[in-house]
C-alpha positions in Angstrom: 0.2 3.6 23.2 -3.2 6.1 24.1 -4.8 2.8 24.2 -3.4 2.2 28.0 -5.2 6.0 28.8 -8.1 3.6 29.8 -6.2 2.0 32.8 -7.3 5.0 34.3 -10.6 5.0 33.6 -11.8 4.3 37.0 -10.2 7.8 38.1 -11.1 9.9 35.1 -14.3 9.1 33.2 -14.2 8.7 29.9 -11.1 7.3 29.5 -12.3 3.9 28.6 -13.2 5.5 25.3 -9.8 4.4 24.2 -10.1 1.2 24.2 -12.8 1.4 21.4 -10.7 0.7 17.8 -13.2 2.5 16.1 -12.4 5.4 17.7 -8.6 5.1 17.9 -8.7 4.2 14.1 -10.6 7.6 13.3 -8.2 9.5 15.8 -5.2 8.0 13.8 -6.5 8.8 10.4 -6.8 13.0 11.6 -3.6 12.6 13.2 -1.8 11.1 10.1 -3.1 13.7 8.0 -2.5 16.7 10.3 1.0 15.3 10.5 0.9 15.4 6.6 -0.4 18.9 6.5 1.9 20.4 9.0 5.1 18.7 7.5 4.6 18.2 3.6 6.1 22.0 3.1 9.3 21.4 5.1 9.6 18.4 3.9 9.3 19.2 0.5 11.7 22.3 0.9 13.8 20.1 2.5 13.7 18.0 -0.6 14.2 20.6 -2.7 17.2 21.8 -1.0 18.8 17.5 -1.3 18.2 18.8 -5.1 16.3 14.8 -5.2 14.2 15.8 -8.2 12.5 13.2 -10.2 14.2 12.0 -13.5 12.3 12.1 -16.6 12.9 9.9 -19.0 14.7 10.8 -22.3 12.8 11.7 -25.4 15.3 8.7 -26.8 13.4 6.7 -24.6 10.2 7.3 -25.0 10.1 10.8 -27.1 6.2 11.4 -26.9 5.8 10.7 -23.2 9.2 13.0 -22.5 7.0 16.2 -24.6 3.9 15.1 -22.1 6.0 15.1 -18.7 8.8 17.2 -19.3 7.8 19.9 -17.3 8.5 17.5 -14.3 11.9 17.4 -14.4 13.2 18.3 -11.2 9.8 18.2 -9.0 11.1 16.6 -5.6 10.8 12.7 -4.9 11.1 10.7 -2.2 8.2 12.5 -0.6 7.5 9.0 0.4 8.9 9.4 4.0 6.8 11.6 4.7 3.6 9.1 4.0 5.8 6.8 6.3 6.5 8.4 8.9 3.0 10.0 9.3 1.6 6.3 9.4 4.5 4.9 11.4 4.3 8.1 14.2 0.2 7.7 14.5 0.3 3.8 14.8 2.4 3.8 17.6 0.4 6.8 19.4 -3.2 5.3 18.7 -2.3 1.4 18.2 -2.0 -0.7 20.7 1.9 -1.7 21.1 1.8 -4.7 22.4 0.1 -6.4 19.4 2.4 -8.2 17.0 1.2 -7.5 13.9 1.4 -3.9 14.5 4.4 -3.8 14.6 4.8 -6.5 11.6 2.9 -4.4 9.4 4.8 -1.3 10.4 8.1 -3.3 9.9 7.3 -4.0 6.2 6.6 -0.3 5.7 9.9 0.5 6.7 11.9 -1.5 5.7 10.8 -1.5 2.2 10.3 2.0 2.2 13.8 2.2 2.9 14.6 -0.1 0.0 12.7 2.1 -2.3 14.8 5.5 -0.4 17.9 3.7 -1.9 16.6 3.2 -5.1 15.5 6.6 -5.5 18.6 7.7 -4.2 20.7 5.9 -6.9 18.1 7.3 -10.0 19.0 10.8 -8.9 22.5 10.8 -8.4 23.1 8.8 -11.2 19.8 11.1 -13.5 18.2 8.0 -14.7 15.1 6.5 -14.1 17.0 3.1 -13.6 17.9 2.5 -9.6 18.6 -0.5 -7.2 19.0 -4.2 -9.4 15.4 -5.5 -9.6 17.3 -9.3 -8.3 18.0 -7.3 -5.0 14.6 -6.0 -4.3 13.2 -9.3 -4.7 15.7 -10.6 -2.1 14.5 -7.8 -0.1 11.2 -8.6 -0.7 11.7 -12.7 0.0 13.1 -11.3 3.4 9.9 -9.9 4.2 7.9 -12.6 3.3 10.4 -14.7 5.4 9.2 -12.5 8.6 5.7 -12.6 8.5 5.7 -16.5 7.9 8.4 -17.1 10.4 5.7 -14.9 13.2 3.1 -16.6 11.9 3.9 -19.8 12.1 5.7 -19.6 15.2 2.7 -18.7 17.5 0.3 -21.0 18.3 -2.7 -19.0 17.8 -1.9 -18.3 14.2 0.2 -21.4 12.4 -3.6 -23.5 11.7 -5.0 -20.8 10.0 -1.6 -19.1 8.4 -1.8 -22.1 6.6 -4.5 -21.9 4.7 -6.1 -20.4 1.8 -9.3 -18.6 1.0 -10.9 -17.5 -1.9 -13.7 -14.9 -2.3 -17.2 -15.8 -2.4 -16.3 -19.3 -0.4 -16.7 -19.6 3.9 -14.5 -22.3 4.0 -10.4 -22.3 3.1 -10.1 -24.0 -0.5 -7.1 -25.6 0.8 -6.5 -26.2 4.8 -2.9 -26.7 4.7 -0.6 -25.2 2.0 2.6 -26.6 4.1 6.5 -25.5 2.5 4.0 -23.0 0.2 2.8 -20.7 2.7 6.6 -18.4 2.5 5.8 -18.7 -1.4 2.6 -17.9 -1.2 3.6 -14.9 1.5 5.9 -14.0 -0.6 4.1 -13.2 -3.7 1.7 -11.3 -2.0 3.7 -8.8 -0.7 6.3 -8.9 -3.4 3.4 -8.6 -6.4 1.4 -6.1 -3.9 4.7 -3.8 -3.8 5.6 -4.0 -7.2 1.9 -3.0 -8.6 1.7 -0.4 -6.5 5.0 1.3 -7.6 4.3 0.1 -11.1 1.1 2.9 -10.9 2.8 5.3 -9.3 3.5 7.5 -12.4 0.8 10.3 -12.2 0.2 12.9 -10.2 -1.6 11.3 -7.2 -2.6 8.5 -8.9 -1.0 5.4 -6.8 -1.8 7.5 -3.4 -5.5 8.0 -4.6 -5.9 4.4 -5.3 -4.4 3.6 -1.8 -6.8 5.6 0.0 -9.6 3.6 -1.3 -7.7 -0.1 -0.8 -6.5 1.0 2.6 -10.3 2.3 3.9 -11.4 -1.0 2.1 -9.0 -2.5 4.5 -9.7 -1.0 7.8 -13.2 -2.6 7.1 -11.7 -5.8 6.4 -9.5 -5.9 9.4 -11.8 -4.5 11.9 -14.6 -7.7 11.0 -11.7 -10.1 11.3 -10.6 -8.8 14.5 -13.9 -8.8 16.1 -15.3 -12.2 17.1 -19.2 -11.5 16.7 -18.4 -9.6 13.1 -16.6 -12.7 11.8 -18.7 -15.6 12.9 -21.0 -13.7 11.0 -19.6 -12.6 8.1 -18.0 -16.2 8.3 -14.5 -15.0 7.8 -11.7 -16.0 9.4 -11.0 -14.5 13.0 -7.8 -13.6 14.1 -7.3 -12.0 17.9 -4.4 -9.6 16.9 -6.4 -8.5 13.5 -8.5 -5.9 15.0 -5.5 -3.2 16.0 -4.2 -3.2 12.0 -7.6 -1.2 11.5 -6.0 1.9 13.3 -2.5 1.2 11.1 -4.8 1.4 7.7 -6.9 4.4 9.3 -3.4 5.8 9.7 -2.8 5.2 5.9 -6.0 6.6 4.7 -5.3 9.8 6.4 -1.7 9.8 5.8 -2.6 9.5 1.7 -5.2 12.2 2.1 -2.7 14.7 3.6 0.0 13.8 1.0 -2.8 13.9 -1.8 -2.8 17.6 -0.8 0.9 17.9 -2.3 0.3 15.4 -4.9 -2.7 16.6 -6.8 -2.6 17.5 -10.0 -0.2 19.6 -10.7 2.5 17.7 -7.8 4.7 19.7 -5.8 6.3 16.3 -4.8 6.2 12.7 -6.0 6.3 9.7 -3.2 9.0 7.8 -5.4 9.9 4.5 -4.8 9.8 5.2 -1.3 6.7 5.2 -1.0 5.0 3.2 -3.3 7.2 0.1 -2.3 6.4 1.3 1.3 2.8 1.0 0.7 2.6 -2.0 -1.3 4.4 -4.0 1.6 2.1 -2.6 3.9 -0.8 -3.8 2.2 0.3 -6.8 1.2 1.2 -7.8 4.6 -2.5 -6.1 6.0 -3.8 -8.9 3.1 -2.1 -11.7 4.7 -3.1 -10.8 8.6 -7.0 -10.6 8.5 -6.1 -13.9 5.7 -8.2 -12.1 2.5 -5.0 -12.1 0.5 -6.6 -13.3 -3.1 -9.6 -10.9 -2.1 -6.9 -7.8 -2.9 -6.5 -9.0 -6.5 -10.5 -7.3 -6.4 -10.1 -4.5 -4.1 -6.6 -3.4 -5.3 -8.0 -3.9 -9.1 -6.2 -0.9 -10.4 -2.9 -2.2 -9.0 -3.4 -5.8 -10.5 -4.4 -4.3 -13.8 -1.4 -1.5 -14.0 0.7 -4.6 -13.0 -0.7 -6.8 -15.5 -0.6 -4.3 -18.9 2.8 -4.5 -18.4 3.4 -8.4 -18.0 1.5 -8.6 -21.2 3.2 -5.4 -23.1 6.6 -7.6 -22.2 5.3 -10.9 -23.2 3.6 -9.8 -26.2 6.8 -8.1 -27.5 9.2 -11.0 -26.6 7.0 -13.5 -28.4 5.8 -11.3 -31.6 7.8 -8.4 -31.6 4.2 -6.3 -32.0 3.0 -4.5 -28.4 -0.1 -4.4 -27.2 -0.7 -1.1 -25.9 1.2 1.9 -27.2 2.8 2.1 -23.4 2.3 0.4 -20.3 1.9 0.3 -17.6 -2.0 1.2 -18.4 -2.1 4.5 -17.6 0.5 5.6 -20.2 -1.4 4.2 -23.0 -4.2 5.9 -22.5 -1.9 9.5 -22.0 -0.6 8.4 -25.3 -3.8 7.8 -26.9 -5.1 11.3 -26.1 -6.6 11.8 -22.7 -5.9 14.8 -20.5 -3.5 13.6 -17.3 -6.0 14.5 -15.1 -8.7 12.4 -17.2 -6.7 9.5 -16.4 -6.0 10.1 -13.2 -9.7 10.8 -12.0 -11.3 7.7 -14.0 -8.5 5.7 -12.6 -9.5 6.7 -8.8 -13.7 5.9 -10.1 -12.4 2.2 -10.8 -10.1 2.2 -7.7 -13.5 2.8 -5.4 -15.8 0.4 -7.3 -13.0 -2.4 -7.2 -13.1 -2.0 -3.1 -17.1 -2.0 -3.1 -16.7 -4.9 -4.9 -14.5 -6.6 -2.9 -16.2 -5.6 0.5 -19.7 -7.1 -1.6 -17.6 -10.3 -1.3 -18.5 -10.5 2.3 -22.2 -11.2 2.5 -21.4 -13.4 -1.0 -20.6 -16.3 0.5 
């Protein structure tokens, strides 16, 4: 919205600064951070008054984990509403509202955030760790993927590149036209990212800390993809609409930092599925919009490792009757083998930063 102040640049000197994506991206990050800090305590008090405390797995489910996390019982969840609100408000203020990618990203975030909210609500009211049926979650994620696919394939400027598949380290697409598989691919990216962030959200500040590094990396990637000269120099796909997603990603960075203020160990609030599903969906859509979907495997390495640990654990137990890890996702395995919670969190943050740097390094290794 602030972008349109540049139309008065001839009358008021200095307003042309609002045309620069970099300026608005920094402003969006600061705005989202401020919103999170200002409204954080209010949201926490409201959640406490609504008695939406986090349900903890019982001793019958995992006795050792229940001992470690027993003190978290009753800490308010659904704190993801703070993240979503800060990102949406900041993006609407600083991004161009005539940009379809901005609306696409915010659409995915709000819809999946609503899904997560419903899931959290069921968990809280039932006082159990199970919420919405997994098939229904997948259905909603497929609907979001369908909307993303339609937006891409019905736009003459986007249709050709949307069907292409790019790999890290390669300048040209490895598949020029995925055809009908485009929808399947988008669905895998969105559902995979959404569920991976959800699985990572198990310790104080873990998921949001990793989110900050991933969002920052994609802020740079979207800026490169939306700037013709940079895209040409780095040999990455150029999309004229993608630059504005830098503002959205920066808003997520600022919102994440603000939420971490309250979510760091010992946490005063949890994001819940409300936040994790929304964040994962937003990141997945952003990756699709800048055609760096598979690079998300590198940049979001911690999310991928967490998801893979769950898959391997399930497959191993079903086929051999044995478990590979003490418990999955992987962060719980390290907890049960003796690592302190803070140690697990910080080391995973470090890994996330390293993965983000590796992902950015691939831009020059093509």
